[in-house]
N, C-alpha and C positions, 0 to 999 in steps of 0.2 A: 557202508559199501560192502557188498557180499564178498568181494575178492579179498578182503582183509580179515575175514573171519573163517575159522575152520572148527570142526568138531573132532575132538580126540576120542575115537571109539574104543581105544585100548584102556583108558583110565576113567571110565564111567561117563563119557559124554561131555567132558569139560569143554568150554569154549576157549579157543585159542585166538588171540588178537594179534595181527601182524603189523598193524599201523597204530602207533601210539600218539597220533596227532590229537585232535579234539575228541576226547572220550568223556563220557559222563557215567552216571550210575542211574539205575532204575529202582525206585522205591519198591519194597515188597508188595504194597497195595497195587501199584501199577503193573508190576510183573505178573501178579496173580490175575489181574483183570485182563491183561493181554493174552495170557494162556486161555482164559475162559472165552475170550473173543475168538481166538484161533479155533478152539474146539467148536464153538457155535458156527463159525463159517464152514468148518469141515463137515459138521452135521447138518448144515443148511437149516439151522434153528434160529429164526429171527428173535425169538424171545430171549434166548441165551445171549445172543450178541447185544441186544439192547440192555439187558440186565447188567452185563459186564461193563458196558459203556457208562451206565448210571453209577455203578460201583466205583469206577475210576474217576468220576466227576466230569466226564467228557460230554455227557448228555444229561440235561435236567428234565426229569419226568414231568409231564403235564397231566391234566385230568383225563384226557383222551389221547392215547398213544396209537390209535388205529392207523392214522396216516403214516406215522413214522414206522410202524411195524410193516405196513404194506410196502413202503419204500425199501426197507431192509430186505424183505422177501423178494422183491423185484431184483435187487442186486445179487442176492444169493442164488437166484435161479439162473443167472447169467454168469 
């Protein structure tokens, strides 16, 4: 929930959590993959998005990823 998180811009951008209900942790592999996904979305780069999703194990690559790439490009354009 975005209202329960802040960024401390004075101390290096640490995250501040205000609600200590159900919290978990994100593995380094998933954290890195999410960052790459965000960069790919920002850059509107479907290949970067798909590669990061494969890296995280969210997407299983097939022989022909053309349709998946086109779908990603469609959403990135909107």
